[in-house]
KOLSE-273433 format. One record per residue: residue in one letter; x, y negated, z of N, C-alpha, C in turn. Coordinates in pm, whole numbers, plus 50000, padded with zeros to 5 digits. Layout:
BEGIN
aXYZXYZXYZ;...
This chain:
BEGIN
x579787019432734579167010532591578127016632563;x577257004232497576497008232419576877014532278;x575567020432212575597022032064574567021932007;x574247026031901572907022831792572087035631868;x571987046231918571277054831992571197055932121;x572517044532207571857043732350570547037232412;x569827044132526569097033032555568777020932583;x567797014132578568106996232604566536994632684;x566366992432799565626989232896565366972832911;x564186968832883563986954832927562446952633003;x562356948033051561316951433227561166964133219;x559796966533192559766980233209559476988933149;x560346986333027559806991532873561326995232801;x561557013032820562677016632733562457021632619;x563107012232525563427015732389564777031932402;x564237038532335565267053732328566117053232236;x566057048432162567807035432046567437024632013;x568357019731970568737003931908568387000431812;x567067009231743566207011331586565266997231645;x565156991731569563486991531594562756986231429;x562116991431384561446985631210560746969531268;x561326960931174561196950431145559996951431111;x559096937131137557266935831076557436930230946;x556896937330875556346936330712555416935230664;x554796924530660553306919030554553136924330447;x551986936430483552086942330397550906943430314;x550146922730310548836916530220547666930130216;x547006942330325546126950330263544936949930367;x545186938630446544186938030557542856931130526;x541526937630424540676926030440540306919430572;x539446907530577538626903030682540156907430806;x540916904230815542206906530886542696915130945;x541496929930919541476941430938542406949330885;x543676957730976544626964631032543896978830911;x544046989430863543756999430765544097012530808;x544097023230727544597036930755546067035330627;x546417025930582547327023230520548617016330623;x548127011830714548637005830840549097015330933;x548357026330951548667032131018549477045431008;x549507049830825550517057830744551937050430752;x551747037330711552947028030704553717028130828;x553367026430926553517020131082554077034531166;x553307046431126553277057931196554257065031138;x554967066531018555867073530960557077067331016;x557307059031061558567047631086558427052931233;x557467049331304557577057431430557597071031481;x557427079431413557727097431375559197099531340;x559157087731284560887092431203562317089931304;x562107084331434563007084331472563167070131621;x562577057831481562857044331539562597039431735;x563197035431763563507028431919561557022631871;x561617014031845560337003131860560027005431664;x558017001531687557787003131543557256983631576;x557696972531496557106958131532555866958831419;x554546961031447553536954131351553736942131312;x553816941531158553416933031087552686914131152;x553576903331135552906890331173551266891531146;x550416891631265549056892131275548806873931313;x547846871231265547396857031205546756854231392;x546976845031435546436844231555544846829931538;x544716828831421543716819731378543366821631218;x542116826331215541716823230997542976819930939;x543056806530942543626797230841545526796530900;x545746809030953547216810430999547186822930915;x546946831230859547316842030740547606833930613;x548716844930573548936839230423548516842430332;x547656848130348547006854230198545556861830276;x544336858330185542806867830232543336877430280;x544776885830260544386901930289545376902730400;x545416894730525546656896930587546006895530728;x546966911230791546186906930925545816897331019;x545116901531096544656893031207544566896631387;x544586886731452544376891231575543506882931670;x542536874631564542106862731647540256871331707;x540166881631658538296883631736538986896831821;x537906906831828537936915031926538136931231834;x537836927831722537366936131640538606943731572;x539676930331540540886935731495541486935031581;x542116933931720541996940531826541796960031839;x540686965231829540356973531800540716983131684;x540716975731585541736985131473543396983831496;x543546972331540545506977031630545586986731695;x544186986831805544476997931920545097012331887;x544427016431769545017031531698545947030431641;x546767020931623548137024131545549297025331708;x548437016831792549557014131935549287032931975;x548117037131984548637048832054549207058431985;x549177054631863549647066931778551527066131788;x551827053731790552997050131784553397053731891;x552747051632048553417057732155553657069032146;x552617081532073552537092132129553497100232075;x554247095132014555747102831952556437097131996;x556837087432093557867086332207558417074232136;x557987065932050558057052132001557057038632081;x558437024832102557767013832168556787011432024;x555187006132057554926999132025555256984931973;x555326975531888555416961931954554326956231806;x554376943231828553456929831779553666922431725;x554056915031659553836898231631553346888831585;x552916879631693552036874231642552456859731596;x551636852931517552166845731390550756836331319;x551526823731330550386814731212551756807131110;x551006807330976551616808730857551886795230794;x550876783130860551376770530827551136765430752;x551736757530678551996753130502552746763230425;x553046774530490553296788430383552256796330364;x550866795130430550196800230394548656800830299;x547886808230320546576805930168547346806630022;x548496813730010549206821129894548836835929852;x549076837829752548326849929676549596862929722;x549206870329696550046886229722551346884529686;x552446885229707553546884829632553856891629501;x553196900529470553006910329339552206899629225;x551606891229315550516883529215551146869929211;x552386868029238553176855529219553526845329379;x552706845929426552896842529610553056828029600;x551746820929479551816802229479550276805529581;x550206789129578549406783029694548166787029592;x546866788529712545916791629595545136777729545;x544556772229472544236757529483543456757029528;x543146743629574542236739729689541146742129666;x540506744329524538716744529511538546757829505;x539506768429564539386782829511538526783329614;x537326793529613536386796229704536886803929830;x538076808529852538956814329923539826808130013;x539956798129943541296787730045540926778730101;x541776780930216541626770230316542246758630351;x542146749430436543236738030441544526743730544;x544996738530497546336745330556546936729530624;x547406732930738548256724230876549916724630895;x550616717930970551816717230933552176705631066;x553526708431111553416690731184553946684431101;x553456679031003553716667430926553286668130759;x552616659630699551866657030600552746662530459;x553496673330478555186674730372555236689030297;x554556691830185554456699430103555716706630125;x555736719630115557316734630094557826734329983;x557066731029893557506728129718557706739829629;x557626738429510557486747729451556606755529395;x556346770829435554936772629427553606771429502;x554716767029625553806761029742553476749029753;x552806743729653553086727929622552176722729705;x550856725729780549606722729842550166714629938;x550016699829975550136694430136549666696130204;x550296702930378549016706530463548956691130579;x547916693830629547136685830738547976683430888;x548466668430877549576670030977548476672331153;x548936682831199548096683331348547946671831463;x546886671531489546806664231606547096668731736;x546866664431822547076665531947546526678432005;x545086672131989543816687032002544206694931913;x544646696631823544796709031720546346714231791;x547146705931809548266718131867548216726732022;x546976718832109546446722632237545926734332191;x544756735832057544376749332106545036755732019;x545796752831938546896763531881547206770531998;x547456767632071548486771632204547386783932266;x546396778732256545986790132352545066798632249;x545366796032125545016806232017546036819432090;x547186812632064548096826732099548026828932200;x547536825632305547236830432437546596840532426;x545106838032336544046850432355544566856332268;x545196858232164546126867932051546636875432148;x547656872832246548596876632346547476888732421;x546246884732430545626891332542544936901032502;x544696902432356543996910532262545616921632262;x546336918632229547576923532223547756932632327;x547656930532407547996935632602546976946032581;x545686944632575544256948532563544166961132439;x545046962732363544716970832242546416979932301;x546876978232388548096983632443549676985632341;x549866978832322551476973732261552186966732419;x552966978232360554156970832517555436958732512;x555426959032363555926946932322555476935132244;x555836923732276554986913432216556496897432169;x556056896732029556886890331948556356879131930;x556686866631915556376855631877557406850531749;x556326846331627557066844731501557286827231499;x558966827731474558876812731469560166812131370;x559706813531235561016816231151560136817031024;x561346816630880560766821430775559396810330696;x559386797230780558766784630714557436784630776;x557266796430895555846795530928556126782331054;x554416785731092553716768531195554666769031307;x555166777631372556336771331477557926768631461;x558436771331344559626776131290559296762031157;x558196754431151558196739731087558086727631212;x558036730731339557556725131378559276718031473;x560096734331446561616729431509562176727031408;x561866723331321563016722331196562766707531162;x563996697331165563946684331123563716682430962;x563696691830875563606688330782562546690130745;x561006696030810560026696630820558986687330889;x559836688730995558866679531106559336666931121;x558396652831060558436641431055557836629931182;x557216638131231556536632231365557316622931447;x556906612131477557296601331572556746601631714;x555666612831758554786615531878556056623631936;x555246627032084556596636332156556466648432145;x556096653631998556026666331933557386664231809;x557776653331813558846652231685559696648631731;x560476640931681562226637531620563356642331699;x563306640031840564696649531889564386664331929;x565806668831990565566683932029564466687432101;x563956680332187563106679532327561796679732258;x561446671832175560216669332105559426679031988;x561156686831894560946694231795560786709131923;x561176706732055560986723932059559796723532180;x559036711732193557536711332296556986721632238;x556206719532095555076728632090555916746432105;x556986751932076557536762532087557106766532214;x557736757132345557386760132472556586761932511;x555386753132474554346753432518553006767432480;x553586773932403553406782532316553806798632346;x554866795132416555756807232540554966808832676;x554666796432679553956797332817552806803632847;x552216794632730550526798432707550416816932712;x551586818832615551616835032597551586840832720;x553026837432805553466847632910552776846233030;x550996837333008550256834833088549576846833096;x549716852932963548536862432914549106880032924;x550616875932907550976890832829551686894332969;x551326907032995551616911033158553626908333176;x553486908233288555376901533336556216912833321;x555446923133292556386939733308556936943633169;x556396935433066556066939732946557326927932881;x558356932432738558556921132700558216911432617;x558626899932613558176890932473560206889032432;x559876885632307560946879632217560076872732139;x560986864232041560886853131966561846858831818;x560456859231688561606858031591562366842531549;x563126842131567563476827431568564706822431434;x564226811231375564606807031245565986794631299;x567086802731305568106792631369569136783631321;x568576788431172569166779731068568826777930972;x569086769030882568136773830747568966774130595;x570206771530649571236772930559571236758730402;x570456748230485570716735730414570886723130492;x571476716130448572036699930512570766698530597;x571036691630713569626682630734568966693330879;x569156701530836568366714330941568836716431097;x568256724331183568576723931263569906732631309;x570546727331395571986730431400571936748031518;x573046756731497572936771131564573296756631773;x573556751831795573886744431904572296739731957;x571486735631825570176732631884569466754931898;x569666760031887569396770031848569276776032019;x571146775232030571946777832139570166770832269;x570906760132289569906752132308568816759532338;x567676757032270566476766832307565656779732383;x567236785932336567226800532348567456798832516;x568486790832583568686791232657567106781332808;x566286770232682564846769332757564356776532753;x564206788832656563076794232694563606808332756;x564826810932794564766826732862563856826333039;x564206813933065563466809533222562246814133231;x561556805833124560376807233085559416819133036;x560586832233055559796845033026560236853832881;x561006847832782562026848132695562396858532739;x562826873432655563876881332667564886885432581;x564446882132466564896886832360565046870532224;x566466871632133565886859831998565716872331921;x565156871831858565016882931698565936869431616;x567026870331604567576860731506567626863331369;x566736850831273566556856031156567146838831095;x566366833130989566616821630958565026808530939;x565916799130907563826790530901563216790430799;x563496793030678563126790530556562116776230516;x562166767030572561296756130589561876749530494;x562796750230395563446745130256564206757730187;x563276748030016562976755229884565086751029832;x565526743129896566876743729862567886750129911;x567636763630028568606765430123569476774930026;x570216774730080571496785829996571576799830095;x571066808930098570996815930225572116829830156;x573036836530217573796840030112573126857430101;x572146860730062571266866130026572086881930058;x573146884229996574006893229959574506901930070;x575336893430132576246890530240575816898930357;x576606910630423576146921330448576256916530624;x574716917830669574666911930775574736898830864;x574476892030742575286879530727574506866730863;x572926877130931572706864531058573616876931175;x574446879231170574736888031290575936878531386;x576346871031312577736859731345576236843731493;x575796846931389574076837231496574036840731605;x573096860931586573376862831669573826865631805;x575016867331752576176865431850576556856731928;x576876847331845576856834331922575376830332054;x574196833131986573256832032062573446844432218;x573396853532169573566863632267575136858432385;x575796850432331577166853532470576366835132539;x576316825832433575946815432476574696810432537;x573796818932507572386813132640571996824132696;x573396836832681572846848232786571696857232786;x571806861532673570056865532619570646877032551;x569086885632512570066899132453569266889532331;x569666898932216569506898232062569176906231959;x569016908731899568356915631777568836905231648;x569436912331511569796910131389568716916831294;x568756905631185567926914231062568836908430986;x568456916430814569006914630699570116922430704;x570126937130608571376938530527572196945030657;x571616957230673572046962730799571586978830758;x572136981430651571756995730649572847003730613;x574106997930597574887009430688575237012730802;x574687022930821575097030430964575937029531081;x577687026331001578687025231090578587012531090;x578356999331024578146984631042577006984231146;x576286989831164574976984431223575036991031375;x575727005731388576447007631537577796998531580;x578606998331514579526986931549578886974831614;x577846968431525577146953031649576676954331726;x576126968831743575486975131874576906973932009;x578126983031930579296990132026580116978332026;x580066967931993581386951431997580276940332084;x578836951132103578046938932182578126924032125;x577666927631991576976911431931575916910131928;x575476924531908573526920231925573496936132013;x572146933132018571546949932118570876950532052;x570126950931963568706960331869569586954831756;x569166961531656569406962531524567716968631459;x567346954531344566016955331334566096954631184;x565436964931101566046972530997563916972630939;x563836964530790562926965030669563046976830615;x564026973330465563546980630319564566993030326;x565266990830480566327006930424564627017830467;x563657009830609563127018830675561747023930546;x561697013430461560887018330401561237029130236;x562637024030248563367034430144563037047630223;x563727052530368563517064930423563247058230553;x561757061830599561017064630741562097070030846;x562897081230713564067092230857565367086030882;x565347071130829566507066030811567547064330992;x566737070231127567427067731238568137085431210;x567687090431176568267103831165569407104031044;x569127101930963570297098230843571247097230945;x570947084830988572317074831097572957081631137;x572097090831234572467099931320573607108931319;x572967115531131574557123331106575367116531095;x575487108530976576837096030979577447099031091;x576947093031134577677089731261578137101731392;x577887112631374577967125931435577507124331525;x576417121831589574967125631653575217142431674;x575167148631813574867159531798572997162331799;x572847171531711571187173431741570157158631669;x570737159831552570057143531482568897146031474;x567997161231486566597162231420566197159231551;x566307159331712565847159431782565127144231846;x565237134731714564747121531721563587123931646;x562917132331597561747141831521560557143531599;x559667143531595558577151631630558677168531693;x558267175831784558687188031759557717196031640;x557367184931585556537195831463557267194331343;x558427186131329559267183531230560707187031306;x561447183731439562077189631472562527205031510;x561327209231527561747231831524561887228931458;x561617228731324561857238831174563577237531124;x563927221231178565037214331131566047218131159;x565797222631284567027224831398567297237531351;x566367251231334566097258231328567497265131171;x566897253031083567357257730992568007249830905;x569107243531003569577226330998570747228830863;x570847224030769571787225030646573237216530716;x574177219830654575777213730689575787201030667;x575677192030615576457179530583575247168530543;x575377154930563575027147730476575467143630378;x574617132230274574827135230134574457118030077;x573637115330108573297099430020572117093230164;x571797079730143571507073730249570197074930225;x569597081730245567907089130169567907099230211;x569097100330318568367114630398568787127630290;x569127124530140569617141530098570567151530128;x570417164230200571637171930244572137178330173;x573247185330241573287194830091574737207730193;x574477217930108574967230130184574267243330250;x574847257430225573537262630219572707263630396;x571557267330371571047267630467571187283930513;x570847285030665570967297830748569557305930661;x569747314030653568587327830643567557327830743;x566277327630648565287329930751564747342030766;x564227340430955564077355731018562617360030973;x562307370431002561047371931003559537367431061;x560597360931175559197352331259559277341031186;x559687330931059559947322031050558257318530962;x557877307531042556737303330932556647298630830;x555737299230738555437293930581556457279430570;
């Protein structure tokens, strides 16, 4: 029986446990280049015991960024900067993953700490947004995108393929395509944002077409031996959105084209969505259904911080991987904390030897809270102890 701390092999890649760090946009990449901030941010989670660390969505084109300071992979210089992160993550026994995406009509915004709204069209750093249809998202994202032409769509599939090649050359071992949260691919699949009347709109086949073409283009560049996943907005929590049945059908369609795992999340294409933000594991039922009905590996996101709950959904074969964002921001050593809570032997062995040697030697007795604070009397140091 699988558990949170069992290995998972996908193609030729083995995760040391089922804990993965979700891609989290940092809005800290001038000219699309990741920096020392990203190395420290992602490196701490890799060294903290996770099975995989996923780099934030990197834009496949300049206009695919969320903000002027978001990461990209549309040129080789950006690939070289990302390679340093892949090397470090791998060096501590963690699988380096990276997410490719395009923000579509949700791009060209300020960082969230400045409000997160669209830059005015006449702002010197603004760019033209694109989408499946000329429909604004609404609210603070009020600008109307340009409807993409067939040539735009073909060029964008090529941009995804080129970014996949750069990710391969940078040394990443897991690739994810972002098709959730109202970004470009998600907006093509959702009937709320795709009002096209050509072959890229309308029914399920039309709304799926661009996603299928992107997966095919990416798989042509991404090695057969390496896993490919898609973060997929399976529902909008809004009337008139794609159904779970649609999402199951898309997973079935993409699996034989080389997709290995569906990273289940919400669509994010409607400002009127009634998303149950406070509910524990609110995306787990959808992930479980896709896993069962499409016969494909799934990952769940959102409100999974309780180790008992996270372990249970893996043990009960509801999901295969648990994706954590905020819990890992609060405690980069969350896997160690979870191992303690769940009674795993030698939990500090999840950490690099530079940490585990001393923590195992003077291991305290029990866990106290969700931030990994521990209580109890430490063993007395001997004369050979390091400072």
